[in-house]
N, CA, C and O atoms as CSV, one atom per row, in Angstrom:
chain,resi,resn,atom,element,x,y,z
A,1,UNK,N,N,57.239,73.651,132.980
A,1,UNK,CA,C,57.352,75.045,133.316
A,1,UNK,C,C,57.486,75.841,132.021
A,1,UNK,O,O,58.231,75.463,131.117
A,2,UNK,N,N,56.757,76.941,131.949
A,2,UNK,CA,C,56.815,77.843,130.799
A,2,UNK,C,C,57.515,79.131,131.197
A,2,UNK,O,O,57.396,79.591,132.333
A,3,UNK,N,N,58.240,79.702,130.259
A,3,UNK,CA,C,58.799,81.043,130.443
A,3,UNK,C,C,58.145,81.941,129.413
A,3,UNK,O,O,58.232,81.688,128.211
A,4,UNK,N,N,57.485,82.996,129.886
A,4,UNK,CA,C,56.864,83.950,128.980
A,4,UNK,C,C,56.889,85.328,129.598
A,4,UNK,O,O,57.105,85.470,130.801
A,5,UNK,N,N,56.671,86.342,128.783
A,5,UNK,CA,C,56.678,87.713,129.305
A,5,UNK,C,C,55.598,87.904,130.374
A,5,UNK,O,O,54.541,87.275,130.323
A,6,UNK,N,N,55.875,88.761,131.321
A,6,UNK,CA,C,54.941,89.021,132.411
A,6,UNK,C,C,53.581,89.449,131.887
A,6,UNK,O,O,52.556,88.968,132.369
A,7,UNK,N,N,53.554,90.336,130.919
A,7,UNK,CA,C,52.278,90.808,130.366
A,7,UNK,C,C,51.449,89.651,129.807
A,7,UNK,O,O,50.233,89.609,129.994
A,8,UNK,N,N,52.101,88.722,129.128
A,8,UNK,CA,C,51.382,87.572,128.567
A,8,UNK,C,C,50.827,86.687,129.684
A,8,UNK,O,O,49.701,86.198,129.592
A,9,UNK,N,N,51.615,86.486,130.732
A,9,UNK,CA,C,51.152,85.680,131.863
A,9,UNK,C,C,49.948,86.336,132.542
A,9,UNK,O,O,49.006,85.644,132.928
A,10,UNK,N,N,49.970,87.654,132.689
A,10,UNK,CA,C,48.838,88.360,133.290
A,10,UNK,C,C,47.592,88.233,132.424
A,10,UNK,O,O,46.483,88.096,132.939
A,11,UNK,N,N,47.775,88.279,131.124
A,11,UNK,CA,C,46.655,88.090,130.204
A,11,UNK,C,C,46.090,86.684,130.347
A,11,UNK,O,O,44.874,86.492,130.313
A,12,UNK,N,N,46.965,85.711,130.505
A,12,UNK,CA,C,46.530,84.324,130.673
A,12,UNK,C,C,45.729,84.147,131.964
A,12,UNK,O,O,44.800,83.341,132.007
A,13,UNK,N,N,46.079,84.886,133.007
A,13,UNK,CA,C,45.286,84.848,134.240
A,13,UNK,C,C,43.878,85.348,133.945
A,13,UNK,O,O,42.895,84.733,134.359
A,14,UNK,N,N,43.783,86.455,133.236
A,14,UNK,CA,C,42.484,87.031,132.898
A,14,UNK,C,C,41.620,86.107,132.058
A,14,UNK,O,O,40.395,86.118,132.176
A,15,UNK,N,N,42.256,85.307,131.209
A,15,UNK,CA,C,41.517,84.361,130.359
A,15,UNK,C,C,41.227,83.049,131.067
A,15,UNK,O,O,40.556,82.178,130.512
A,16,UNK,N,N,41.722,82.902,132.278
A,16,UNK,CA,C,41.498,81.671,133.027
A,16,UNK,C,C,42.435,80.539,132.658
A,16,UNK,O,O,42.186,79.387,133.013
A,17,UNK,N,N,43.508,80.852,131.952
A,17,UNK,CA,C,44.463,79.823,131.551
A,17,UNK,C,C,45.457,79.513,132.662
A,17,UNK,O,O,46.022,78.420,132.702
A,18,UNK,N,N,45.673,80.454,133.554
A,18,UNK,CA,C,46.496,80.226,134.740
A,18,UNK,C,C,45.554,80.336,135.927
A,18,UNK,O,O,44.949,81.384,136.153
A,19,UNK,N,N,45.431,79.248,136.686
A,19,UNK,CA,C,44.485,79.231,137.804
A,19,UNK,C,C,45.139,78.867,139.133
A,19,UNK,O,O,44.488,78.927,140.176
A,20,UNK,N,N,46.408,78.495,139.112
A,20,UNK,CA,C,47.112,78.121,140.331
A,20,UNK,C,C,47.327,79.351,141.209
A,20,UNK,O,O,47.911,80.341,140.770
A,21,UNK,N,N,46.858,79.282,142.438
A,21,UNK,CA,C,46.919,80.422,143.342
A,21,UNK,C,C,48.325,80.924,143.615
A,21,UNK,O,O,48.554,82.133,143.648
A,22,UNK,N,N,49.274,80.012,143.813
A,22,UNK,CA,C,50.652,80.429,144.090
A,22,UNK,C,C,51.248,81.158,142.894
A,22,UNK,O,O,51.961,82.149,143.053
A,23,UNK,N,N,50.958,80.672,141.717
A,23,UNK,CA,C,51.474,81.306,140.501
A,23,UNK,C,C,50.881,82.696,140.329
A,23,UNK,O,O,51.592,83.644,139.997
A,24,UNK,N,N,49.586,82.815,140.554
A,24,UNK,CA,C,48.913,84.109,140.420
A,24,UNK,C,C,49.479,85.105,141.433
A,24,UNK,O,O,49.739,86.259,141.093
A,25,UNK,N,N,49.667,84.658,142.674
A,25,UNK,CA,C,50.227,85.547,143.698
A,25,UNK,C,C,51.635,86.000,143.325
A,25,UNK,O,O,51.972,87.171,143.499
A,26,UNK,N,N,52.456,85.090,142.816
A,26,UNK,CA,C,53.815,85.447,142.416
A,26,UNK,C,C,53.802,86.468,141.283
A,26,UNK,O,O,54.570,87.430,141.301
A,27,UNK,N,N,52.932,86.260,140.299
A,27,UNK,CA,C,52.858,87.189,139.170
A,27,UNK,C,C,52.360,88.561,139.621
A,27,UNK,O,O,52.846,89.584,139.138
A,28,UNK,N,N,51.396,88.589,140.539
A,28,UNK,CA,C,50.920,89.865,141.062
A,28,UNK,C,C,52.008,90.564,141.871
A,28,UNK,O,O,52.171,91.781,141.777
A,29,UNK,N,N,52.749,89.801,142.662
A,29,UNK,CA,C,53.860,90.358,143.430
A,29,UNK,C,C,54.902,90.967,142.491
A,29,UNK,O,O,55.381,92.078,142.716
A,30,UNK,N,N,55.241,90.229,141.445
A,30,UNK,CA,C,56.220,90.722,140.472
A,30,UNK,C,C,55.715,91.993,139.799
A,30,UNK,O,O,56.480,92.934,139.590
A,31,UNK,N,N,54.437,92.021,139.461
A,31,UNK,CA,C,53.855,93.199,138.814
A,31,UNK,C,C,53.951,94.420,139.719
A,31,UNK,O,O,54.334,95.501,139.270
A,32,UNK,N,N,53.609,94.253,140.982
A,32,UNK,CA,C,53.660,95.376,141.919
A,32,UNK,C,C,55.082,95.864,142.133
A,32,UNK,O,O,55.313,97.071,142.220
A,33,UNK,N,N,56.025,94.961,142.218
A,33,UNK,CA,C,57.410,95.350,142.458
A,33,UNK,C,C,58.084,95.887,141.211
A,33,UNK,O,O,58.953,96.753,141.313
A,34,UNK,N,N,57.712,95.405,140.045
A,34,UNK,CA,C,58.292,95.923,138.809
A,34,UNK,C,C,57.706,97.278,138.444
A,34,UNK,O,O,58.359,98.062,137.757
A,35,UNK,N,N,56.481,97.572,138.891
A,35,UNK,CA,C,55.868,98.850,138.535
A,35,UNK,C,C,56.683,100.010,139.097
A,35,UNK,O,O,56.762,101.060,138.458
A,36,UNK,N,N,57.289,99.853,140.268
A,36,UNK,CA,C,58.150,100.898,140.819
A,36,UNK,C,C,59.392,101.086,139.984
A,36,UNK,O,O,59.831,102.217,139.775
A,37,UNK,N,N,59.968,100.003,139.502
A,37,UNK,CA,C,61.151,100.070,138.651
A,37,UNK,C,C,60.815,100.747,137.334
A,37,UNK,O,O,61.592,101.568,136.845
A,38,UNK,N,N,59.670,100.416,136.753
A,38,UNK,CA,C,59.263,101.015,135.487
A,38,UNK,C,C,58.992,102.499,135.663
A,38,UNK,O,O,59.304,103.296,134.778
A,39,UNK,N,N,58.413,102.879,136.797
A,39,UNK,CA,C,58.109,104.289,137.032
A,39,UNK,C,C,59.388,105.115,137.080
A,39,UNK,O,O,59.403,106.269,136.652
A,40,UNK,N,N,60.457,104.525,137.601
A,40,UNK,CA,C,61.729,105.232,137.651
A,40,UNK,C,C,62.272,105.505,136.252
A,40,UNK,O,O,63.043,106.445,136.055
A,41,UNK,N,N,61.875,104.694,135.292
A,41,UNK,CA,C,62.341,104.843,133.916
A,41,UNK,C,C,61.303,105.524,133.026
A,41,UNK,O,O,61.460,105.563,131.806
A,42,UNK,N,N,60.243,106.062,133.636
A,42,UNK,CA,C,59.239,106.787,132.873
A,42,UNK,C,C,58.228,105.909,132.166
A,42,UNK,O,O,57.523,106.383,131.275
A,43,UNK,N,N,58.137,104.638,132.539
A,43,UNK,CA,C,57.166,103.738,131.924
A,43,UNK,C,C,55.964,103.624,132.838
A,43,UNK,O,O,56.076,103.837,134.046
A,44,UNK,N,N,54.798,103.285,132.262
A,44,UNK,CA,C,53.585,103.111,133.044
A,44,UNK,C,C,53.285,101.640,133.228
A,44,UNK,O,O,53.458,100.839,132.310
A,45,UNK,N,N,52.840,101.292,134.407
A,45,UNK,CA,C,52.365,99.940,134.666
A,45,UNK,C,C,50.985,99.791,134.055
A,45,UNK,O,O,50.260,100.776,133.921
A,46,UNK,N,N,50.612,98.578,133.682
A,46,UNK,CA,C,49.286,98.370,133.117
A,46,UNK,C,C,48.198,98.566,134.157
A,46,UNK,O,O,47.022,98.655,133.805
A,47,UNK,N,N,48.571,98.637,135.457
A,47,UNK,CA,C,47.594,98.789,136.512
A,47,UNK,C,C,47.532,100.204,137.067
A,47,UNK,O,O,46.747,100.462,137.979
A,48,UNK,N,N,48.326,101.120,136.553
A,48,UNK,CA,C,48.295,102.489,137.070
A,48,UNK,C,C,47.333,103.330,136.240
A,48,UNK,O,O,47.244,103.189,135.021
A,49,UNK,N,N,46.623,104.200,136.932
A,49,UNK,CA,C,45.672,105.094,136.245
A,49,UNK,C,C,46.054,106.531,136.457
A,49,UNK,O,O,45.377,107.430,135.959
């Protein structure tokens, strides 16, 4: 098991380094749920336009 920042894990998905479906779903879930928390603090999610 690896521990790394969420942004790095998302990048690894894009590069095809993470291919496990459960892992990808968990990371996407975390991204969606953390984006609301970041918005409350004035930060932008990498997926918001």
